[in-house]
mmJSON file of the N, C-alpha and C atoms, coordinates in Angstrom:
{"data_MODEL":{"atom_site":{
"group_PDB":["ATOM","ATOM","ATOM","ATOM","ATOM","ATOM","ATOM","ATOM","ATOM","ATOM","ATOM","ATOM","ATOM","ATOM","ATOM","ATOM","ATOM","ATOM","ATOM","ATOM","ATOM","ATOM","ATOM","ATOM","ATOM","ATOM","ATOM","ATOM","ATOM","ATOM","ATOM","ATOM","ATOM","ATOM","ATOM","ATOM","ATOM","ATOM","ATOM","ATOM","ATOM","ATOM","ATOM","ATOM","ATOM","ATOM","ATOM","ATOM","ATOM","ATOM","ATOM","ATOM","ATOM","ATOM","ATOM","ATOM","ATOM","ATOM","ATOM","ATOM","ATOM","ATOM","ATOM","ATOM","ATOM","ATOM","ATOM","ATOM","ATOM","ATOM","ATOM","ATOM","ATOM","ATOM","ATOM","ATOM","ATOM","ATOM","ATOM","ATOM","ATOM","ATOM","ATOM","ATOM","ATOM","ATOM","ATOM","ATOM","ATOM","ATOM","ATOM","ATOM","ATOM","ATOM","ATOM","ATOM","ATOM","ATOM","ATOM","ATOM","ATOM","ATOM","ATOM","ATOM","ATOM","ATOM","ATOM","ATOM","ATOM","ATOM","ATOM","ATOM","ATOM","ATOM","ATOM","ATOM","ATOM","ATOM","ATOM","ATOM","ATOM","ATOM","ATOM","ATOM","ATOM","ATOM","ATOM","ATOM","ATOM","ATOM","ATOM","ATOM","ATOM","ATOM","ATOM","ATOM","ATOM","ATOM","ATOM","ATOM","ATOM","ATOM","ATOM","ATOM","ATOM","ATOM","ATOM","ATOM","ATOM","ATOM","ATOM","ATOM","ATOM","ATOM","ATOM","ATOM","ATOM","ATOM","ATOM","ATOM","ATOM","ATOM","ATOM","ATOM","ATOM","ATOM","ATOM","ATOM","ATOM","ATOM","ATOM"],
"id":[1,2,3,4,5,6,7,8,9,10,11,12,13,14,15,16,17,18,19,20,21,22,23,24,25,26,27,28,29,30,31,32,33,34,35,36,37,38,39,40,41,42,43,44,45,46,47,48,49,50,51,52,53,54,55,56,57,58,59,60,61,62,63,64,65,66,67,68,69,70,71,72,73,74,75,76,77,78,79,80,81,82,83,84,85,86,87,88,89,90,91,92,93,94,95,96,97,98,99,100,101,102,103,104,105,106,107,108,109,110,111,112,113,114,115,116,117,118,119,120,121,122,123,124,125,126,127,128,129,130,131,132,133,134,135,136,137,138,139,140,141,142,143,144,145,146,147,148,149,150,151,152,153,154,155,156,157,158,159,160,161,162,163,164,165,166,167,168,169,170,171],
"type_symbol":["N","C","C","N","C","C","N","C","C","N","C","C","N","C","C","N","C","C","N","C","C","N","C","C","N","C","C","N","C","C","N","C","C","N","C","C","N","C","C","N","C","C","N","C","C","N","C","C","N","C","C","N","C","C","N","C","C","N","C","C","N","C","C","N","C","C","N","C","C","N","C","C","N","C","C","N","C","C","N","C","C","N","C","C","N","C","C","N","C","C","N","C","C","N","C","C","N","C","C","N","C","C","N","C","C","N","C","C","N","C","C","N","C","C","N","C","C","N","C","C","N","C","C","N","C","C","N","C","C","N","C","C","N","C","C","N","C","C","N","C","C","N","C","C","N","C","C","N","C","C","N","C","C","N","C","C","N","C","C","N","C","C","N","C","C","N","C","C","N","C","C"],
"label_atom_id":["N","CA","C","N","CA","C","N","CA","C","N","CA","C","N","CA","C","N","CA","C","N","CA","C","N","CA","C","N","CA","C","N","CA","C","N","CA","C","N","CA","C","N","CA","C","N","CA","C","N","CA","C","N","CA","C","N","CA","C","N","CA","C","N","CA","C","N","CA","C","N","CA","C","N","CA","C","N","CA","C","N","CA","C","N","CA","C","N","CA","C","N","CA","C","N","CA","C","N","CA","C","N","CA","C","N","CA","C","N","CA","C","N","CA","C","N","CA","C","N","CA","C","N","CA","C","N","CA","C","N","CA","C","N","CA","C","N","CA","C","N","CA","C","N","CA","C","N","CA","C","N","CA","C","N","CA","C","N","CA","C","N","CA","C","N","CA","C","N","CA","C","N","CA","C","N","CA","C","N","CA","C","N","CA","C","N","CA","C","N","CA","C","N","CA","C","N","CA","C"],
"label_alt_id":[null,null,null,null,null,null,null,null,null,null,null,null,null,null,null,null,null,null,null,null,null,null,null,null,null,null,null,null,null,null,null,null,null,null,null,null,null,null,null,null,null,null,null,null,null,null,null,null,null,null,null,null,null,null,null,null,null,null,null,null,null,null,null,null,null,null,null,null,null,null,null,null,null,null,null,null,null,null,null,null,null,null,null,null,null,null,null,null,null,null,null,null,null,null,null,null,null,null,null,null,null,null,null,null,null,null,null,null,null,null,null,null,null,null,null,null,null,null,null,null,null,null,null,null,null,null,null,null,null,null,null,null,null,null,null,null,null,null,null,null,null,null,null,null,null,null,null,null,null,null,null,null,null,null,null,null,null,null,null,null,null,null,null,null,null,null,null,null,null,null,null],
"label_comp_id":["MET","MET","MET","LEU","LEU","LEU","PHE","PHE","PHE","ASP","ASP","ASP","LEU","LEU","LEU","LEU","LEU","LEU","THR","THR","THR","ARG","ARG","ARG","ASP","ASP","ASP","ILE","ILE","ILE","ARG","ARG","ARG","MET","MET","MET","LEU","LEU","LEU","GLU","GLU","GLU","GLU","GLU","GLU","ASP","ASP","ASP","GLY","GLY","GLY","CYS","CYS","CYS","ALA","ALA","ALA","LEU","LEU","LEU","VAL","VAL","VAL","ARG","ARG","ARG","GLN","GLN","GLN","VAL","VAL","VAL","ARG","ARG","ARG","SER","SER","SER","LEU","LEU","LEU","LYS","LYS","LYS","PRO","PRO","PRO","GLU","GLU","GLU","GLN","GLN","GLN","ARG","ARG","ARG","GLY","GLY","GLY","GLN","GLN","GLN","ILE","ILE","ILE","PRO","PRO","PRO","ALA","ALA","ALA","ILE","ILE","ILE","ALA","ALA","ALA","LEU","LEU","LEU","THR","THR","THR","ILE","ILE","ILE","TYR","TYR","TYR","ALA","ALA","ALA","GLY","GLY","GLY","GLU","GLU","GLU","SER","SER","SER","ASP","ASP","ASP","ARG","ARG","ARG","LYS","LYS","LYS","THR","THR","THR","VAL","VAL","VAL","GLN","GLN","GLN","SER","SER","SER","SER","SER","SER","SER","SER","SER","PHE","PHE","PHE"],
"label_asym_id":["A","A","A","A","A","A","A","A","A","A","A","A","A","A","A","A","A","A","A","A","A","A","A","A","A","A","A","A","A","A","A","A","A","A","A","A","A","A","A","A","A","A","A","A","A","A","A","A","A","A","A","A","A","A","A","A","A","A","A","A","A","A","A","A","A","A","A","A","A","A","A","A","A","A","A","A","A","A","A","A","A","A","A","A","A","A","A","A","A","A","A","A","A","A","A","A","A","A","A","A","A","A","A","A","A","A","A","A","A","A","A","A","A","A","A","A","A","A","A","A","A","A","A","A","A","A","A","A","A","A","A","A","A","A","A","A","A","A","A","A","A","A","A","A","A","A","A","A","A","A","A","A","A","A","A","A","A","A","A","A","A","A","A","A","A","A","A","A","A","A","A"],
"label_entity_id":["1","1","1","1","1","1","1","1","1","1","1","1","1","1","1","1","1","1","1","1","1","1","1","1","1","1","1","1","1","1","1","1","1","1","1","1","1","1","1","1","1","1","1","1","1","1","1","1","1","1","1","1","1","1","1","1","1","1","1","1","1","1","1","1","1","1","1","1","1","1","1","1","1","1","1","1","1","1","1","1","1","1","1","1","1","1","1","1","1","1","1","1","1","1","1","1","1","1","1","1","1","1","1","1","1","1","1","1","1","1","1","1","1","1","1","1","1","1","1","1","1","1","1","1","1","1","1","1","1","1","1","1","1","1","1","1","1","1","1","1","1","1","1","1","1","1","1","1","1","1","1","1","1","1","1","1","1","1","1","1","1","1","1","1","1","1","1","1","1","1","1"],
"label_seq_id":[1,1,1,2,2,2,3,3,3,4,4,4,5,5,5,6,6,6,7,7,7,8,8,8,9,9,9,10,10,10,11,11,11,12,12,12,13,13,13,14,14,14,15,15,15,16,16,16,17,17,17,18,18,18,19,19,19,20,20,20,21,21,21,22,22,22,23,23,23,24,24,24,25,25,25,26,26,26,27,27,27,28,28,28,29,29,29,30,30,30,31,31,31,32,32,32,33,33,33,34,34,34,35,35,35,36,36,36,37,37,37,38,38,38,39,39,39,40,40,40,41,41,41,42,42,42,43,43,43,44,44,44,45,45,45,46,46,46,47,47,47,48,48,48,49,49,49,50,50,50,51,51,51,52,52,52,53,53,53,54,54,54,55,55,55,56,56,56,57,57,57],
"pdbx_PDB_ins_code":[null,null,null,null,null,null,null,null,null,null,null,null,null,null,null,null,null,null,null,null,null,null,null,null,null,null,null,null,null,null,null,null,null,null,null,null,null,null,null,null,null,null,null,null,null,null,null,null,null,null,null,null,null,null,null,null,null,null,null,null,null,null,null,null,null,null,null,null,null,null,null,null,null,null,null,null,null,null,null,null,null,null,null,null,null,null,null,null,null,null,null,null,null,null,null,null,null,null,null,null,null,null,null,null,null,null,null,null,null,null,null,null,null,null,null,null,null,null,null,null,null,null,null,null,null,null,null,null,null,null,null,null,null,null,null,null,null,null,null,null,null,null,null,null,null,null,null,null,null,null,null,null,null,null,null,null,null,null,null,null,null,null,null,null,null,null,null,null,null,null,null],
"Cartn_x":[-98.371,-96.987,-96.356,-95.215,-94.494,-93.265,-92.969,-91.803,-90.831,-89.556,-88.511,-88.067,-88.491,-88.033,-89.08,-89.309,-90.222,-89.394,-89.55,-88.91,-90.018,-89.783,-90.831,-90.218,-90.76,-90.38,-91.097,-90.363,-91.0,-91.644,-91.316,-91.885,-92.624,-93.887,-94.697,-95.742,-96.322,-97.245,-98.51,-99.118,-100.413,-100.396,-99.25,-99.193,-97.892,-97.951,-96.778,-96.177,-95.001,-94.351,-94.017,-93.695,-93.407,-94.656,-95.804,-97.058,-97.341,-97.02,-97.236,-96.353,-95.103,-94.204,-94.7,-95.162,-95.717,-96.941,-97.754,-98.931,-98.502,-97.492,-96.984,-96.411,-95.695,-95.1,-96.158,-97.364,-98.42,-99.017,-98.672,-99.15,-98.431,-99.052,-98.439,-97.256,-96.274,-95.123,-95.521,-96.533,-96.951,-97.628,-97.975,-98.524,-97.436,-96.194,-95.003,-94.839,-95.313,-95.205,-93.779,-92.856,-91.461,-90.561,-91.144,-90.363,-89.358,-88.117,-87.149,-87.649,-87.382,-87.852,-86.719,-86.738,-85.785,-86.59,-86.241,-86.904,-85.994,-86.538,-85.791,-86.492,-85.737,-86.303,-85.168,-85.483,-84.487,-84.782,-85.915,-86.33,-86.231,-85.308,-85.216,-84.65,-85.179,-84.665,-84.218,-83.746,-83.279,-84.392,-85.613,-86.714,-87.018,-86.853,-87.067,-86.03,-84.796,-83.73,-84.019,-84.442,-84.755,-85.942,-86.938,-88.117,-87.755,-86.991,-86.686,-85.683,-84.924,-83.975,-84.594,-85.789,-86.429,-87.096,-87.419,-88.079,-89.522,-90.105,-91.492,-91.63,-90.54,-90.575,-90.427],
"Cartn_y":[30.81,30.958,32.023,31.73,32.683,33.203,34.453,35.074,35.488,35.598,35.954,37.402,38.112,39.478,40.235,41.496,42.376,43.426,43.525,44.596,45.463,46.777,47.693,48.963,49.426,50.725,51.782,52.735,53.731,54.862,55.003,56.07,55.466,55.139,54.59,55.624,55.474,56.486,56.625,55.523,55.595,55.075,54.653,54.057,54.462,54.622,54.979,53.709,53.327,52.116,52.158,53.32,53.456,53.164,53.615,53.344,51.856,51.159,49.719,49.033,49.421,48.811,49.111,50.339,50.661,49.799,49.544,48.692,47.27,46.745,45.409,45.403,46.441,46.527,46.548,46.962,47.003,45.619,44.631,43.27,42.634,41.639,40.893,40.076,39.783,38.993,37.666,36.99,35.715,35.901,37.133,37.451,38.0,37.851,38.28,39.794,40.455,41.904,42.407,41.522,41.921,41.415,41.096,40.632,41.717,41.359,42.356,43.021,44.313,45.059,45.864,45.94,46.757,47.754,49.025,50.08,50.466,50.432,50.751,51.859,52.647,53.621,54.289,54.81,55.601,57.088,57.432,58.819,59.336,58.824,59.184,60.587,61.245,62.533,62.45,63.541,63.581,63.202,63.656,63.329,61.823,61.186,59.741,58.993,59.409,58.775,58.885,60.065,60.254,59.4,59.268,58.466,57.008,56.423,54.996,54.716,55.708,55.516,55.793,56.352,56.677,55.437,55.512,54.392,54.241,55.266,55.173,54.275,53.937,53.072,51.654],
"Cartn_z":[-100.906,-101.266,-100.364,-99.807,-98.959,-99.687,-99.471,-100.078,-98.994,-99.33,-98.373,-98.472,-99.521,-99.758,-100.553,-100.181,-100.903,-101.627,-102.933,-103.698,-104.273,-104.25,-104.678,-105.232,-106.355,-106.895,-106.062,-105.529,-104.668,-105.459,-106.706,-107.542,-108.718,-108.511,-109.582,-109.979,-111.141,-111.651,-110.817,-110.445,-109.772,-108.348,-107.846,-106.521,-105.836,-104.529,-103.738,-103.147,-103.611,-103.13,-101.652,-101.125,-99.695,-98.876,-99.349,-98.636,-98.607,-99.69,-99.705,-98.66,-98.568,-97.584,-96.17,-95.916,-94.594,-94.293,-95.307,-95.136,-94.774,-95.449,-95.124,-93.712,-93.325,-91.991,-90.884,-91.204,-90.201,-89.926,-90.748,-90.533,-89.347,-88.772,-87.67,-88.207,-87.356,-87.81,-88.456,-87.919,-88.505,-89.871,-90.197,-91.517,-92.44,-92.032,-92.79,-92.801,-91.75,-91.658,-91.494,-91.122,-90.942,-92.068,-93.215,-94.359,-94.759,-95.065,-95.532,-96.82,-96.955,-98.122,-98.737,-100.061,-100.815,-101.633,-101.522,-102.299,-103.464,-104.654,-105.862,-106.638,-107.343,-108.273,-109.042,-110.205,-110.928,-110.806,-110.195,-110.064,-108.637,-107.87,-106.454,-106.267,-105.265,-104.851,-103.409,-102.867,-101.479,-100.51,-100.762,-99.852,-99.871,-101.024,-101.107,-100.279,-100.351,-99.581,-98.09,-97.665,-96.247,-95.816,-96.681,-96.362,-96.144,-97.066,-96.953,-95.844,-95.411,-94.327,-92.957,-92.957,-91.678,-91.075,-89.824,-89.171,-89.618,-90.255,-90.716,-91.919,-92.546,-93.718,-93.266],
"occupancy":[1.0,1.0,1.0,1.0,1.0,1.0,1.0,1.0,1.0,1.0,1.0,1.0,1.0,1.0,1.0,1.0,1.0,1.0,1.0,1.0,1.0,1.0,1.0,1.0,1.0,1.0,1.0,1.0,1.0,1.0,1.0,1.0,1.0,1.0,1.0,1.0,1.0,1.0,1.0,1.0,1.0,1.0,1.0,1.0,1.0,1.0,1.0,1.0,1.0,1.0,1.0,1.0,1.0,1.0,1.0,1.0,1.0,1.0,1.0,1.0,1.0,1.0,1.0,1.0,1.0,1.0,1.0,1.0,1.0,1.0,1.0,1.0,1.0,1.0,1.0,1.0,1.0,1.0,1.0,1.0,1.0,1.0,1.0,1.0,1.0,1.0,1.0,1.0,1.0,1.0,1.0,1.0,1.0,1.0,1.0,1.0,1.0,1.0,1.0,1.0,1.0,1.0,1.0,1.0,1.0,1.0,1.0,1.0,1.0,1.0,1.0,1.0,1.0,1.0,1.0,1.0,1.0,1.0,1.0,1.0,1.0,1.0,1.0,1.0,1.0,1.0,1.0,1.0,1.0,1.0,1.0,1.0,1.0,1.0,1.0,1.0,1.0,1.0,1.0,1.0,1.0,1.0,1.0,1.0,1.0,1.0,1.0,1.0,1.0,1.0,1.0,1.0,1.0,1.0,1.0,1.0,1.0,1.0,1.0,1.0,1.0,1.0,1.0,1.0,1.0,1.0,1.0,1.0,1.0,1.0,1.0],
"B_iso_or_equiv":[0.0,0.0,0.0,0.0,0.0,0.0,0.0,0.0,0.0,0.0,0.0,0.0,0.0,0.0,0.0,0.0,0.0,0.0,0.0,0.0,0.0,0.0,0.0,0.0,0.0,0.0,0.0,0.0,0.0,0.0,0.0,0.0,0.0,0.0,0.0,0.0,0.0,0.0,0.0,0.0,0.0,0.0,0.0,0.0,0.0,0.0,0.0,0.0,0.0,0.0,0.0,0.0,0.0,0.0,0.0,0.0,0.0,0.0,0.0,0.0,0.0,0.0,0.0,0.0,0.0,0.0,0.0,0.0,0.0,0.0,0.0,0.0,0.0,0.0,0.0,0.0,0.0,0.0,0.0,0.0,0.0,0.0,0.0,0.0,0.0,0.0,0.0,0.0,0.0,0.0,0.0,0.0,0.0,0.0,0.0,0.0,0.0,0.0,0.0,0.0,0.0,0.0,0.0,0.0,0.0,0.0,0.0,0.0,0.0,0.0,0.0,0.0,0.0,0.0,0.0,0.0,0.0,0.0,0.0,0.0,0.0,0.0,0.0,0.0,0.0,0.0,0.0,0.0,0.0,0.0,0.0,0.0,0.0,0.0,0.0,0.0,0.0,0.0,0.0,0.0,0.0,0.0,0.0,0.0,0.0,0.0,0.0,0.0,0.0,0.0,0.0,0.0,0.0,0.0,0.0,0.0,0.0,0.0,0.0,0.0,0.0,0.0,0.0,0.0,0.0,0.0,0.0,0.0,0.0,0.0,0.0],
"pdbx_formal_charge":[null,null,null,null,null,null,null,null,null,null,null,null,null,null,null,null,null,null,null,null,null,null,null,null,null,null,null,null,null,null,null,null,null,null,null,null,null,null,null,null,null,null,null,null,null,null,null,null,null,null,null,null,null,null,null,null,null,null,null,null,null,null,null,null,null,null,null,null,null,null,null,null,null,null,null,null,null,null,null,null,null,null,null,null,null,null,null,null,null,null,null,null,null,null,null,null,null,null,null,null,null,null,null,null,null,null,null,null,null,null,null,null,null,null,null,null,null,null,null,null,null,null,null,null,null,null,null,null,null,null,null,null,null,null,null,null,null,null,null,null,null,null,null,null,null,null,null,null,null,null,null,null,null,null,null,null,null,null,null,null,null,null,null,null,null,null,null,null,null,null,null],
"auth_seq_id":[1,1,1,2,2,2,3,3,3,4,4,4,5,5,5,6,6,6,7,7,7,8,8,8,9,9,9,10,10,10,11,11,11,12,12,12,13,13,13,14,14,14,15,15,15,16,16,16,17,17,17,18,18,18,19,19,19,20,20,20,21,21,21,22,22,22,23,23,23,24,24,24,25,25,25,26,26,26,27,27,27,28,28,28,29,29,29,30,30,30,31,31,31,32,32,32,33,33,33,34,34,34,35,35,35,36,36,36,37,37,37,38,38,38,39,39,39,40,40,40,41,41,41,42,42,42,43,43,43,44,44,44,45,45,45,46,46,46,47,47,47,48,48,48,49,49,49,50,50,50,51,51,51,52,52,52,53,53,53,54,54,54,55,55,55,56,56,56,57,57,57],
"auth_comp_id":["MET","MET","MET","LEU","LEU","LEU","PHE","PHE","PHE","ASP","ASP","ASP","LEU","LEU","LEU","LEU","LEU","LEU","THR","THR","THR","ARG","ARG","ARG","ASP","ASP","ASP","ILE","ILE","ILE","ARG","ARG","ARG","MET","MET","MET","LEU","LEU","LEU","GLU","GLU","GLU","GLU","GLU","GLU","ASP","ASP","ASP","GLY","GLY","GLY","CYS","CYS","CYS","ALA","ALA","ALA","LEU","LEU","LEU","VAL","VAL","VAL","ARG","ARG","ARG","GLN","GLN","GLN","VAL","VAL","VAL","ARG","ARG","ARG","SER","SER","SER","LEU","LEU","LEU","LYS","LYS","LYS","PRO","PRO","PRO","GLU","GLU","GLU","GLN","GLN","GLN","ARG","ARG","ARG","GLY","GLY","GLY","GLN","GLN","GLN","ILE","ILE","ILE","PRO","PRO","PRO","ALA","ALA","ALA","ILE","ILE","ILE","ALA","ALA","ALA","LEU","LEU","LEU","THR","THR","THR","ILE","ILE","ILE","TYR","TYR","TYR","ALA","ALA","ALA","GLY","GLY","GLY","GLU","GLU","GLU","SER","SER","SER","ASP","ASP","ASP","ARG","ARG","ARG","LYS","LYS","LYS","THR","THR","THR","VAL","VAL","VAL","GLN","GLN","GLN","SER","SER","SER","SER","SER","SER","SER","SER","SER","PHE","PHE","PHE"],
"auth_asym_id":["A","A","A","A","A","A","A","A","A","A","A","A","A","A","A","A","A","A","A","A","A","A","A","A","A","A","A","A","A","A","A","A","A","A","A","A","A","A","A","A","A","A","A","A","A","A","A","A","A","A","A","A","A","A","A","A","A","A","A","A","A","A","A","A","A","A","A","A","A","A","A","A","A","A","A","A","A","A","A","A","A","A","A","A","A","A","A","A","A","A","A","A","A","A","A","A","A","A","A","A","A","A","A","A","A","A","A","A","A","A","A","A","A","A","A","A","A","A","A","A","A","A","A","A","A","A","A","A","A","A","A","A","A","A","A","A","A","A","A","A","A","A","A","A","A","A","A","A","A","A","A","A","A","A","A","A","A","A","A","A","A","A","A","A","A","A","A","A","A","A","A"],
"auth_atom_id":["N","CA","C","N","CA","C","N","CA","C","N","CA","C","N","CA","C","N","CA","C","N","CA","C","N","CA","C","N","CA","C","N","CA","C","N","CA","C","N","CA","C","N","CA","C","N","CA","C","N","CA","C","N","CA","C","N","CA","C","N","CA","C","N","CA","C","N","CA","C","N","CA","C","N","CA","C","N","CA","C","N","CA","C","N","CA","C","N","CA","C","N","CA","C","N","CA","C","N","CA","C","N","CA","C","N","CA","C","N","CA","C","N","CA","C","N","CA","C","N","CA","C","N","CA","C","N","CA","C","N","CA","C","N","CA","C","N","CA","C","N","CA","C","N","CA","C","N","CA","C","N","CA","C","N","CA","C","N","CA","C","N","CA","C","N","CA","C","N","CA","C","N","CA","C","N","CA","C","N","CA","C","N","CA","C","N","CA","C","N","CA","C","N","CA","C","N","CA","C"],
"pdbx_PDB_model_num":[1,1,1,1,1,1,1,1,1,1,1,1,1,1,1,1,1,1,1,1,1,1,1,1,1,1,1,1,1,1,1,1,1,1,1,1,1,1,1,1,1,1,1,1,1,1,1,1,1,1,1,1,1,1,1,1,1,1,1,1,1,1,1,1,1,1,1,1,1,1,1,1,1,1,1,1,1,1,1,1,1,1,1,1,1,1,1,1,1,1,1,1,1,1,1,1,1,1,1,1,1,1,1,1,1,1,1,1,1,1,1,1,1,1,1,1,1,1,1,1,1,1,1,1,1,1,1,1,1,1,1,1,1,1,1,1,1,1,1,1,1,1,1,1,1,1,1,1,1,1,1,1,1,1,1,1,1,1,1,1,1,1,1,1,1,1,1,1,1,1,1]
}}}
């Protein structure tokens, strides 16, 4: 099954959503490594905003 969009909470209790998106981004394009991603959270701080806006995300 292929998906067209990745949505992820960046502030989860036991997992870092940003790390997951970086892991997906490390995949080859044919493995869907360039799938569009949306980061969501209700607990965001200034550092979270900077992280998701940076090229490392």
